[in-house]
C-alpha positions in Angstrom: -58.2 32.3 -44.8 -56.2 32.7 -41.7 -55.7 29.6 -39.7 -55.4 30.0 -35.9 -53.6 27.2 -34.3 -51.1 26.9 -31.4 -48.6 25.2 -33.7 -46.0 27.4 -35.5 -46.7 27.4 -39.2 -43.4 29.2 -39.9 -41.2 27.3 -42.3 -37.7 26.2 -41.2 -36.2 29.0 -43.2 -38.6 31.5 -41.6 -37.7 30.5 -38.1 -34.2 31.9 -38.5 -35.6 35.3 -39.4 -34.8 38.0 -36.9 -38.0 39.8 -37.6 -40.0 36.9 -36.3 -42.8 38.4 -34.2 -43.0 35.3 -32.1 -39.7 35.8 -30.3 -39.7 37.8 -27.1 -36.8 40.3 -26.5 -35.7 38.2 -23.4 -35.5 35.1 -25.6 -33.5 36.9 -28.3 -31.1 38.1 -25.5 -30.6 34.5 -24.3 -30.0 33.4 -27.9 -27.5 36.1 -28.8 -25.5 36.0 -25.5 -22.7 33.5 -25.9 -20.5 31.7 -23.3 -17.1 30.2 -23.9 -17.5 26.7 -22.5 -14.4 24.6 -21.8 -16.2 21.3 -20.8 -18.1 18.4 -22.3 -19.7 18.5 -25.7 -19.4 22.3 -25.8 -15.6 22.3 -25.3 -13.9 24.9 -27.4 -17.1 26.3 -28.7 -19.1 29.5 -28.1 -22.5 28.4 -27.0 -25.6 30.6 -26.5 -27.1 30.8 -23.1 -30.3 29.6 -24.7 -28.6 26.4 -26.0 -27.0 25.8 -22.6 -30.4 26.2 -20.9 -31.8 23.6 -23.3 -28.9 21.2 -23.1 -29.0 17.8 -21.4 -27.1 19.3 -18.4 -30.0 21.5 -17.2 -32.9 19.7 -15.7 -36.3 20.9 -17.0 -37.4 22.2 -13.6 -34.3 24.3 -13.3 -34.7 25.6 -16.8 -38.3 26.7 -16.2 -37.3 28.3 -12.9 -34.4 30.2 -14.4 -36.6 31.4 -17.3 -39.4 32.5 -15.0 -37.0 34.4 -12.7 -35.3 36.0 -15.8 -38.6 37.0 -17.4 -39.8 38.4 -14.0 -36.6 40.6 -13.9 -35.4 38.9 -10.8 -32.3 37.6 -12.5 -30.1 39.5 -14.9 -28.9 38.0 -18.2 -25.4 37.9 -16.7 -26.7 36.0 -13.7 -28.5 33.5 -15.9 -25.4 33.1 -17.9 -23.3 32.4 -14.8 -25.8 30.0 -13.4 -26.2 27.9 -16.5 -22.4 27.8 -17.2 -21.8 26.8 -13.6 -24.4 24.0 -13.8 -22.9 22.7 -17.0 -19.4 22.8 -15.7 -20.3 21.0 -12.4 -22.4 18.4 -14.3 -19.5 17.7 -16.6 -17.1 17.5 -13.7 -19.3 15.0 -12.0 -19.6 13.0 -15.2 -15.8 13.0 -15.7 -15.4 11.8 -12.1 -17.9 9.0 -12.8 -15.9 8.1 -15.8 -12.7 8.0 -13.8 -14.2 5.8 -11.1 -15.9 3.5 -13.7 -17.0 1.3 -10.8 -20.7 0.8 -11.7 -22.0 -0.9 -14.9 -23.7 2.4 -15.8 -20.4 4.2 -15.6 -18.8 1.6 -17.9 -21.4 2.1 -20.5 -20.8 5.8 -20.3 -17.1 5.2 -20.8 -17.9 3.1 -23.9 -20.2 5.9 -25.2 -17.5 8.6 -24.5 -14.9 6.5 -26.4 -17.3 6.0 -29.2 -18.1 9.7 -29.4 -14.4 10.5 -29.3 -13.7 8.2 -32.3 -16.5 9.8 -34.3 -15.1 13.3 -33.7 -11.6 12.4 -35.1 
């Protein structure tokens, strides 16, 4: 019997399969296009445009808007790539500035988090 449900019944191993009929060509393009990011958690890594779009740096409204414009053909892949990498770079610069100022209690906790993360990476 074939079950019809909105949930993906594909196993974790199956999801990595390139023949997956669920994935749209535009989605594949976003996942296979990589950006060299030099900031934040992505520093020194090649990150797919898809991962950048779904990172903590991109607010959900922005992500939806970018995806809609891209799907509609109003933005090229290159434009989406530029936009997301710019947003991530600016967000990280703002965060770094916040860390440098460390004037508010919130910034101090961010500093502690950053130091903690740094220790874990070593």
